[in-house]
N, C-alpha and C positions, 0 to 999 in steps of 0.2 A: 745377203749371201752372194757373192753370185758363182754359179758350178763353173763359169771358166780360172774362177782365180787359180793360183799357185797357193802351196798350203801357209806361206808363208805371211802374204797380205793375209788371213783370215786370225792370225792373231797377232797384224800389230796394233798399235794405239799412240796414234796421231802423233805431233802437236799439238795444244788448242790454243791457239794465238789470243789473245786479251779481245775482249767485247767494241767491236766497230759500228755503235749506236748511227740513227739515220736520224735522230730526235735533234732538233738545234737550241731544243735545252738544256739537255745537257752541257757541264762540267767534263772533259773530256780528261781522265788524270789516271788512267788506266795501260795506258799500254809507249811508256818512255817517248812518245813524239814531241821532240823539239818546241819549246814555248814560241817561239818567232817565227814568222815567214821566212824562207832563205833569203838569200844574197839579193842584191837588183841585177848582180853582174849575170847571174843564176838568172831571172827573168829573163833580161837582154838577150842572153846565147840562145836559150830557147827559138824567141823569136828572132832571130837571126840566123836556123833554120830553112835550111829552102828547099821545094818543092822538089829540084833533081835529088838530095837526101836522101828525101824520103823512098827516091824510086828504086834507088840502088839500095847493095847491102853494105849493111855498113864496117866497119873497117875490124876484121874481125878479133886484134891485137890491140885497138882501143892505143894506140899509137898515142897521140896526144891527151890523151889522160895520162896513160904512164912517165909520158913526160912533166907532168904537171906533177904527180903525184913523186914524182922522183929529184924535179926541184925543191921541195917542200918536206923533204922527208932524206935530201940527201943519201939515196938509194940508188944505187943506177939501175934503169931501165931493165936492165936482163934477170934482176931479183925481185919482180915485182909480176902479180897474178890481178885479171879485173874479172870478175863476174859479175852473174846477178843478182845481188844484196850480197851482204857476208854470208846467208845461212845457205847459199847457193857452193859459196867458195869452200865452205866446210865440208858437206856433202859429198864436194868433189873432195877436199883434202881426207874426206875420210874411208873415199873410195880406194884412191889411188896409194894412201899410204899407214891406215891402221882398220881395214878389212882384214878381219879374224885373228884378228891379232887382240892381247888384254891392253887393255886400256883404262890409267886412271882419272877423274875426276872429280868435285865434291859433292856429297851428300844433299849437299844446301846450295842450286845452283839452275844455269837458267836447263831449263825444258828437255829444249831437242836431245840435246847433247845425247841421252837413253834412247830417244827413236832410232836418231840415225848410228847406234853401238846397235839396237835390235836388225835395223835393214841389211848392215854389212856383215853382221856375227862374231860382234867384237863378243869379248868376255868384258863386262865394264865392271871399273872396283872402284863403289863409291865413297872413298875417302872424309869420315867423317870432318864436320867442321868443329871445330872448338866452343864451346861454352858462351863466348861472345862472339861466335859465325865465323872470328877469322878464319882465317885456312891454317890447316897445321901443315909444316914446311918437313919435317921431320920423321910423316908418317908418309908422305908423296915421295920421300929421298931412300927409303928402305924398300920399295920396287922395283924391278927394272923395268918394269910394262909401260908404253907409253901416255906423258899426260895433257891432257886438255883442261887449260882451266881461264874461266874469265876474271880478265883482269882489268876497271872491275870488275867486282862478281857479279849477277845478277840473280836475285832478289837483292841482294844484302849489302850494294855500294859498298864492299869493302873492297880496299887495292891493298895489293903486297908493291913492297918497292923493289927497283929498279935495282936493288944491291941486292935483294933475296931473292927477285930473280933469275942475277946471276950466280949465283950460288946452288940453286937447281939446278938451273945448267950444267953448272961447272958441279955438279956433286956423281954425273955419272954421262957422261960423254958421247955416249953409245945409247942413250936415252932421248928418245922426239920429245918437244915438250913444241906443242902449239900455246898458243897467250892469245885469248878472244878478242881485244881489245875493242868491240862495240860502242863501247864505252868512254870512248877517248876523245879525252878533250875537257873533260868538264872538272879536270884539279890531279887524274894519278899520272903518275911517272911511264913514262912509255917502255918500253921494251928494245925497241927499233932499233936506238942504240949499239944491242948487243949482237946484232946479225953479224954485220964482219966479221965477228972472233968467234959464231957459235955456230956450226952447221947442221946442228940438230936443234935450231931455234924454227919456228915460222908463226906470224907474229900475223894474226886476219884484222878486218876492220870491215866497218859500215861507214856509210856518209846518209846512215838517216835520221842515227840522234846528234852526231855531231852538227852536221851542214846540213840539216831542215830538211832531207830531201828523200824520208820514208816514203814516199810517194814515187821515189824514180828507179826506186829496188839497186841498186850501187852498191858493191862489198869489194873489198881485192885485200892478196896474201901479198907476203914479206918475206924473202927466205933466199939461202943463196938460192941457184942459178940452179943444179939440180933439182932442188927441188919443187920449184919453179918448172921445170921441166915435167916434171910424176907433173901435177895441174894440169898442164897443156896437152899432154895427151890425153886425156881424159875427157876435158872440156871440150875436148877437136875430134872427140870419141861422142861426143852424149848430142852439141850444138855448139856450131864455130861460128855465131855472131847472138852469142849473152847479151851482148846491151844496145839497140839504137841507135840511130844517127841521134835524138833528143837526146837521151839520157848521157849519152858520151859528152858531149855540148854543155848541159848541164851541169856537169859535174865536175866534167877541168874545170871551167867556169865556180864552182865552188871552192873545189881547193886551191887555182888560187888566189884566192879574195881574202888570203890574212889578215885584214885588219876587218870583216866580217865576222869574221873565227872570235880576235880574241874579242868586238868586245859584244857575243852574243853571249861566248864564253861567261863574261862577268856579269853579264845581266843575268845566267841564269843560275849561274852561282850563288850572283847576292839574293833572287829568291829564294833559291834553296835552304840559307840560312837564316834569313826571316821567316818563312816555315820552321824550320827545327829550333829556330826558338820559344816560335809561338805554340806548340803544340807541346813541348815538355813544360810552358807553362801552364798548362792542362793535363799534367802528370802522365805523358807520352815518353817512353822510349826511343831513344831516334838511336841509330846506330850512326857512324860518322862517314856520310858517303862523297866520293870521290864520283859519282854519274850524274845525270840527268834526273834523280826522281832519289824518294829514302826510305828506308825501312823501319816500322815503329808501329806500337805497341802502344793501348793504355795499361795501366799497374791494374785496373779491376775488371772496369769490361773485356765482356770477352769477343775475338777480332768481329765474329761473324754478324753479330748484334749492330755494332759500329759501321760493318761492311753493308748490310741492308739498313740501317738509319741512314745514311749518307747516298745511296742509290735511290731511297724513297724523296731522299732533300736532290735529286739530280746532279750529283755527284758522282762520277764512276773512277772506283781505286779499282786494283786489283789483290786480287785474297786465292790463298790454294787449302784446301782439306787436305795437308797435311800434319801429321799433328804434332813435329816440331814447331811448324811455323805458322798453327792457324788459328793465332792468335795475330801476324802481325800484320799488315797492309805495306802493300807497297802503293807507293802516291810520285808520280810523277811529278817533276817541275814545270807550273806553270807561268799564264805572265802573272806581271806581282798582283793588276787586281784577282785574277783569279786565285791567286794565293789565300786575298785576305777575304774572299769569301768563302774558302774552304776553313776558314782559319774561324770564321762567326758561326760556319754552320755545324764543326768540328765540339765550337763553347756550346752550343743551344744544343746537339747531339747530348753530351755528355751529361749537362745541365738536368734532363729529361728522362734518358733512362742510370741516371745515379737517383734519381730521384725517390 
């Protein structure tokens, strides 16, 4: 602890990201990166960035990227805000719209929400998910507090339908609802079509998962222009140039390549279904997932034992020491080959640990 810290810093408990190992032997299924490399169009766009573009400051509004998102999502460019990953977008959003206010989220969800709530003096109301990890919509509707909801949820992978989200928005049009679609693109219905008729909605996205650009750090939000203006005011009071020239070129190409997205999504979803069926055949409960990961537990073996046994066999997955989910593992969907290795190793672990 530094004697120069302000009081709040000493009491912060920052978000802890998943382990990023340096070993080449590990099968890394712990941070939900895309199983496939990005589009060839992305790689070509990166190579095409001229030296002069690096000499100059990048476009502060990322107009080309916003135009590409606009064309893909049928949302006007003025309804789009871009940032250095969806975490930065959400942080700016929290400061602009939620600071010092009560905010509802789920008791089992993305671990960064409590960090932002603490950093920005929000009273965080954690609404319990149901016994099967579904969202209790009636409980959320009972409070007037703003809502931040990951959909699909992490780490469960469960998703609400667009009709359910519309009902939530309509239940109180004076309540701000933030839908974090970090796991967009793997089967869940998007809330984006609801934006036109709901000025109390913000949808945030990441290109890390859906477009295999976790290494680029690109995220965006879509909302009515008055909300976007609030985000821009915070951004321009923090960093006017959040996306560099290479990131803008790569992200624009990625968003425009709808054929890659369709094919890559189908590949990931097929691997997810294969992994789910294989684990269920070995006595695992697997929640229905619409993300590029699954949430699972064995019917007899403790989660920590499984986690450690897999780690010892060079397979890295994610686990939390929280009573409600301590026996559950979140496993990212890898390539078909990685899934086959995982299933073979899990079968070996279950046999050895049960014996």
